[in-house]
Each structure stands twice: as structure tokens, then as C-alpha cells.
Backbone as JSON Lines, residues from 0, in Angstrom:
{"i":0,"aa":"M","n":[-53.2,125.64,0.47],"ca":[-53.16,124.44,-0.3],"c":[-54.12,123.44,0.26]}
{"i":1,"aa":"V","n":[-54.93,122.81,-0.59],"ca":[-55.88,121.72,-0.15],"c":[-55.42,120.49,-0.81]}
{"i":2,"aa":"I","n":[-55.34,119.43,0.0],"ca":[-55.0,118.08,-0.5],"c":[-56.17,117.26,-0.3]}
{"i":3,"aa":"E","n":[-56.65,116.63,-1.43],"ca":[-57.83,115.76,-1.37],"c":[-57.67,114.67,-2.39]}
{"i":4,"aa":"P","n":[-58.35,113.56,-2.17],"ca":[-58.25,112.46,-3.21],"c":[-58.69,112.89,-4.55]}
{"i":5,"aa":"A","n":[-57.99,112.41,-5.57],"ca":[-58.3,112.73,-6.96],"c":[-59.7,112.19,-7.34]}
{"i":6,"aa":"K","n":[-60.34,112.83,-8.2],"ca":[-61.66,112.45,-8.73],"c":[-61.45,111.34,-9.82]}
{"i":7,"aa":"T","n":[-62.38,110.47,-10.01],"ca":[-62.33,109.44,-10.99],"c":[-61.89,109.98,-12.35]}
{"i":8,"aa":"S","n":[-62.59,111.1,-12.69],"ca":[-62.34,111.68,-14.03],"c":[-60.86,112.18,-14.18]}
{"i":9,"aa":"E","n":[-60.2,112.41,-13.05],"ca":[-58.8,112.86,-13.07],"c":[-57.81,111.68,-13.09]}
{"i":10,"aa":"I","n":[-58.23,110.59,-12.38],"ca":[-57.29,109.51,-12.23],"c":[-57.33,108.46,-13.37]}
{"i":11,"aa":"V","n":[-58.54,108.32,-13.97],"ca":[-58.63,107.32,-15.02],"c":[-57.7,107.57,-16.24]}
{"i":12,"aa":"P","n":[-57.59,108.76,-16.71],"ca":[-56.66,108.98,-17.81],"c":[-55.18,108.62,-17.44]}
{"i":13,"aa":"L","n":[-54.83,108.81,-16.18],"ca":[-53.52,108.4,-15.74],"c":[-53.31,106.89,-15.74]}
{"i":14,"aa":"I","n":[-54.34,106.21,-15.25],"ca":[-54.29,104.78,-15.19],"c":[-54.25,104.22,-16.62]}
{"i":15,"aa":"V","n":[-55.1,104.74,-17.53],"ca":[-55.07,104.29,-18.94],"c":[-53.75,104.58,-19.59]}
{"i":16,"aa":"D","n":[-53.13,105.74,-19.35],"ca":[-51.83,106.04,-19.89],"c":[-50.77,105.04,-19.4]}
{"i":17,"aa":"A","n":[-50.89,104.62,-18.15],"ca":[-49.93,103.67,-17.55],"c":[-49.94,102.33,-18.33]}
{"i":18,"aa":"Y","n":[-51.1,102.0,-18.88],"ca":[-51.19,100.68,-19.66],"c":[-50.89,100.95,-21.1]}
{"i":19,"aa":"E","n":[-50.62,102.18,-21.5],"ca":[-50.25,102.52,-22.87],"c":[-51.33,102.1,-23.9]}
{"i":20,"aa":"L","n":[-52.61,102.44,-23.54],"ca":[-53.7,102.15,-24.48],"c":[-53.72,103.27,-25.53]}
{"i":21,"aa":"T","n":[-54.1,102.92,-26.73],"ca":[-54.27,103.85,-27.78],"c":[-55.51,104.67,-27.51]}
{"i":22,"aa":"D","n":[-55.73,105.75,-28.24],"ca":[-56.91,106.58,-28.09],"c":[-58.2,105.71,-28.38]}
{"i":23,"aa":"R","n":[-58.14,104.86,-29.42],"ca":[-59.3,104.0,-29.7],"c":[-59.55,102.98,-28.7]}
{"i":24,"aa":"E","n":[-58.45,102.37,-28.16],"ca":[-58.61,101.4,-27.05],"c":[-59.2,102.07,-25.81]}
{"i":25,"aa":"T","n":[-58.82,103.3,-25.58],"ca":[-59.34,104.08,-24.5],"c":[-60.86,104.3,-24.66]}
{"i":26,"aa":"E","n":[-61.27,104.66,-25.9],"ca":[-62.7,104.87,-26.17],"c":[-63.49,103.55,-25.93]}
{"i":27,"aa":"V","n":[-62.97,102.44,-26.42],"ca":[-63.61,101.17,-26.29],"c":[-63.69,100.84,-24.75]}
{"i":28,"aa":"T","n":[-62.6,101.05,-24.03],"ca":[-62.62,100.78,-22.58],"c":[-63.68,101.61,-21.87]}
{"i":29,"aa":"Q","n":[-63.82,102.8,-22.21],"ca":[-64.85,103.71,-21.61],"c":[-66.26,103.11,-21.81]}
{"i":30,"aa":"Y","n":[-66.55,102.66,-23.05],"ca":[-67.82,102.08,-23.35],"c":[-68.02,100.74,-22.59]}
{"i":31,"aa":"I","n":[-66.96,99.98,-22.51],"ca":[-67.07,98.73,-21.67],"c":[-67.39,99.09,-20.27]}
{"i":32,"aa":"A","n":[-66.78,100.1,-19.7],"ca":[-67.02,100.46,-18.33],"c":[-68.45,100.96,-18.14]}
{"i":33,"aa":"R","n":[-69.11,101.4,-19.19],"ca":[-70.56,101.87,-19.1],"c":[-71.44,100.65,-19.32]}
{"i":34,"aa":"G","n":[-70.84,99.48,-19.63],"ca":[-71.65,98.22,-19.78],"c":[-72.24,98.0,-21.19]}
{"i":35,"aa":"L","n":[-71.7,98.72,-22.17],"ca":[-72.22,98.55,-23.52],"c":[-71.72,97.31,-24.18]}
{"i":36,"aa":"P","n":[-72.62,96.57,-24.9],"ca":[-72.22,95.37,-25.59],"c":[-71.4,95.76,-26.84]}
{"i":37,"aa":"T","n":[-70.66,94.76,-27.38],"ca":[-69.87,94.97,-28.58],"c":[-70.49,95.64,-29.76]}
{"i":38,"aa":"G","n":[-71.69,95.16,-30.01],"ca":[-72.46,95.7,-31.16],"c":[-72.74,97.25,-30.98]}
{"i":39,"aa":"E","n":[-73.1,97.63,-29.8],"ca":[-73.45,98.96,-29.57],"c":[-72.13,99.88,-29.56]}
{"i":40,"aa":"I","n":[-71.05,99.34,-29.06],"ca":[-69.84,100.06,-29.19],"c":[-69.4,100.27,-30.59]}
{"i":41,"aa":"A","n":[-69.61,99.23,-31.42],"ca":[-69.26,99.29,-32.82],"c":[-70.1,100.37,-33.52]}
{"i":42,"aa":"D","n":[-71.35,100.42,-33.19],"ca":[-72.24,101.4,-33.77],"c":[-71.81,102.84,-33.4]}
{"i":43,"aa":"R","n":[-71.53,103.06,-32.13],"ca":[-71.14,104.36,-31.6],"c":[-69.83,104.87,-32.24]}
{"i":44,"aa":"L","n":[-68.94,103.98,-32.49],"ca":[-67.55,104.28,-32.96],"c":[-67.46,104.12,-34.44]}
{"i":45,"aa":"H","n":[-68.57,103.77,-35.11],"ca":[-68.61,103.51,-36.56],"c":[-67.53,102.52,-37.0]}
{"i":46,"aa":"L","n":[-67.49,101.42,-36.29],"ca":[-66.58,100.33,-36.56],"c":[-67.36,99.05,-36.7]}
{"i":47,"aa":"S","n":[-66.67,98.04,-37.22],"ca":[-67.31,96.69,-37.28],"c":[-67.15,95.99,-35.91]}
{"i":48,"aa":"P","n":[-68.11,95.14,-35.6],"ca":[-68.02,94.43,-34.29],"c":[-66.69,93.65,-34.22]}
{"i":49,"aa":"H","n":[-66.18,93.13,-35.34],"ca":[-64.92,92.39,-35.35],"c":[-63.79,93.33,-34.97]}
{"i":50,"aa":"T","n":[-63.81,94.54,-35.44],"ca":[-62.74,95.48,-35.08],"c":[-62.81,95.84,-33.6]}
{"i":51,"aa":"V","n":[-64.02,95.99,-33.1],"ca":[-64.16,96.28,-31.63],"c":[-63.66,95.11,-30.84]}
{"i":52,"aa":"R","n":[-63.95,93.84,-31.29],"ca":[-63.37,92.69,-30.53],"c":[-61.91,92.74,-30.58]}
{"i":53,"aa":"D","n":[-61.3,93.07,-31.68],"ca":[-59.83,93.19,-31.76],"c":[-59.26,94.15,-30.7]}
{"i":54,"aa":"H","n":[-59.95,95.31,-30.65],"ca":[-59.52,96.34,-29.65],"c":[-59.67,95.82,-28.27]}
{"i":55,"aa":"I","n":[-60.76,95.09,-27.97],"ca":[-60.98,94.53,-26.64],"c":[-59.92,93.53,-26.3]}
{"i":56,"aa":"K","n":[-59.56,92.7,-27.27],"ca":[-58.43,91.7,-26.97],"c":[-57.16,92.38,-26.71]}
{"i":57,"aa":"A","n":[-56.88,93.45,-27.49],"ca":[-55.62,94.19,-27.28],"c":[-55.6,94.82,-25.85]}
{"i":58,"aa":"V","n":[-56.74,95.41,-25.44],"ca":[-56.84,96.03,-24.09],"c":[-56.68,95.01,-23.08]}
{"i":59,"aa":"F","n":[-57.36,93.84,-23.19],"ca":[-57.2,92.74,-22.2],"c":[-55.72,92.37,-22.0]}
{"i":60,"aa":"E","n":[-55.03,92.21,-23.17],"ca":[-53.64,91.83,-23.15],"c":[-52.75,92.87,-22.45]}
{"i":61,"aa":"K","n":[-52.96,94.16,-22.78],"ca":[-52.18,95.19,-22.19],"c":[-52.38,95.3,-20.66]}
{"i":62,"aa":"V","n":[-53.66,95.21,-20.22],"ca":[-54.03,95.34,-18.87],"c":[-53.84,94.05,-18.06]}
{"i":63,"aa":"G","n":[-53.79,92.92,-18.77],"ca":[-53.5,91.63,-18.07],"c":[-54.75,91.03,-17.49]}
{"i":64,"aa":"V","n":[-55.89,91.14,-18.17],"ca":[-57.21,90.63,-17.71],"c":[-57.76,89.76,-18.79]}
{"i":65,"aa":"S","n":[-58.84,89.0,-18.44],"ca":[-59.48,88.09,-19.41],"c":[-60.91,88.29,-19.55]}
{"i":66,"aa":"S","n":[-61.49,89.35,-18.85],"ca":[-62.98,89.52,-18.99],"c":[-63.2,91.05,-18.82]}
{"i":67,"aa":"R","n":[-64.4,91.49,-19.21],"ca":[-64.83,92.87,-19.05],"c":[-64.9,93.27,-17.58]}
{"i":68,"aa":"G","n":[-65.38,92.35,-16.78],"ca":[-65.51,92.62,-15.37],"c":[-64.12,92.88,-14.71]}
{"i":69,"aa":"E","n":[-63.16,92.01,-15.07],"ca":[-61.82,92.15,-14.55],"c":[-61.22,93.46,-15.05]}
{"i":70,"aa":"L","n":[-61.5,93.84,-16.26],"ca":[-60.95,95.08,-16.83],"c":[-61.46,96.3,-15.99]}
{"i":71,"aa":"V","n":[-62.73,96.34,-15.81],"ca":[-63.37,97.45,-15.1],"c":[-62.79,97.47,-13.64]}
{"i":72,"aa":"G","n":[-62.75,96.28,-13.03],"ca":[-62.24,96.18,-11.7],"c":[-60.77,96.69,-11.6]}
{"i":73,"aa":"K","n":[-59.98,96.3,-12.53],"ca":[-58.55,96.62,-12.46],"c":[-58.37,98.12,-12.73]}
{"i":74,"aa":"L","n":[-59.1,98.66,-13.73],"ca":[-58.84,100.08,-14.06],"c":[-59.57,101.05,-13.07]}
{"i":75,"aa":"F","n":[-60.75,100.71,-12.58],"ca":[-61.55,101.64,-11.86],"c":[-61.72,101.4,-10.39]}
{"i":76,"aa":"T","n":[-61.45,100.16,-9.9],"ca":[-61.74,99.8,-8.57],"c":[-60.44,99.72,-7.72]}
{"i":77,"aa":"E","n":[-59.35,99.13,-8.3],"ca":[-58.16,98.94,-7.5],"c":[-57.6,100.21,-6.86]}
{"i":78,"aa":"Y","n":[-57.72,101.3,-7.58],"ca":[-57.17,102.57,-7.01],"c":[-58.04,103.03,-5.83]}
{"i":79,"aa":"Y","n":[-59.34,102.84,-5.89],"ca":[-60.25,103.35,-4.88],"c":[-60.47,102.37,-3.74]}
{"i":80,"aa":"A","n":[-60.29,101.14,-3.93],"ca":[-60.61,100.11,-2.83],"c":[-59.79,100.39,-1.64]}
{"i":81,"aa":"P","n":[-58.44,100.57,-1.7],"ca":[-57.67,100.86,-0.45],"c":[-58.21,102.13,0.26]}
{"i":82,"aa":"L","n":[-58.56,103.15,-0.51],"ca":[-59.09,104.37,0.12],"c":[-60.39,104.05,0.91]}
{"i":83,"aa":"A","n":[-61.24,103.22,0.28],"ca":[-62.53,102.98,0.91],"c":[-62.28,102.16,2.17]}
{"i":84,"aa":"E","n":[-61.4,101.22,2.1],"ca":[-61.2,100.35,3.22],"c":[-60.61,101.12,4.46]}
{"i":85,"aa":"K","n":[-59.8,102.14,4.22],"ca":[-59.27,102.96,5.32],"c":[-60.31,103.74,6.02]}
{"i":86,"aa":"T","n":[-61.34,104.2,5.29],"ca":[-62.33,105.06,5.84],"c":[-63.64,104.3,6.23]}
{"i":87,"aa":"M","n":[-63.64,103.02,5.87],"ca":[-64.84,102.28,6.08],"c":[-64.97,101.77,7.52]}
{"i":88,"aa":"T","n":[-66.12,101.82,8.05],"ca":[-66.42,101.36,9.39],"c":[-67.35,100.13,9.19]}
{"i":89,"aa":"R","n":[-66.93,98.96,9.67],"ca":[-67.74,97.76,9.54],"c":[-68.56,97.56,10.79]}
{"i":90,"aa":"V","n":[-69.78,97.24,10.55],"ca":[-70.69,97.08,11.65],"c":[-71.32,95.68,11.52]}
{"i":91,"aa":"H","n":[-71.16,94.91,12.56],"ca":[-71.71,93.58,12.52],"c":[-73.08,93.55,13.21]}
{"i":92,"aa":"T","n":[-74.11,93.13,12.47],"ca":[-75.43,93.08,12.99],"c":[-75.86,91.61,12.95]}
{"i":93,"aa":"G","n":[-76.24,91.16,14.0],"ca":[-76.63,89.76,13.93],"c":[-76.69,89.09,15.15]}
């Protein structure tokens, strides 16, 4: 048996499920994480920009954030930050 940290691709669906996002909200969240603007997300999902904004508002409410940056940080960084801190060696140069 080998025990190792989960890959991002394995952990993100679990985190998204924990917030009870719909499939469409998950798709929108993935595009937000890639840095796509609302208009481009709308084009890729064949939705109106207004509908995409509605999905974004719903995601923000479910996750408890108020910006795209907070969303990405909460979904993708919080899990990995403690792991990085444990293995990180800080070097002071100066």
C-alpha cells in the first residue's frame, strides 16, 4: 500500500460536492479557475452572460465568498496550503 497526497484532479470534485454545486455551477467554477471572463464562459457553455452571472452568484453564496479570487482560493488553495507549509523551508536572505 502506498499513501500519498491526493492530486488536485482527485480532490476538487470532492470539495465541489461538499458545497453541493450543481453540474452547471461546477462547469462555471472550473472556467473561473482558469481565469475566463463571463462572456467567454457564456460562449463556451452556450449560455447568456446574464445566466452565467446568475450561476456565479449562486456559487459565491454556496461557497461563502464574494469574488472570483476568493472562490479559487477557497476551493483550490485551502486544502493544499497546510501541506505546503509543513514541507516548506523558509530561508531568510538579507
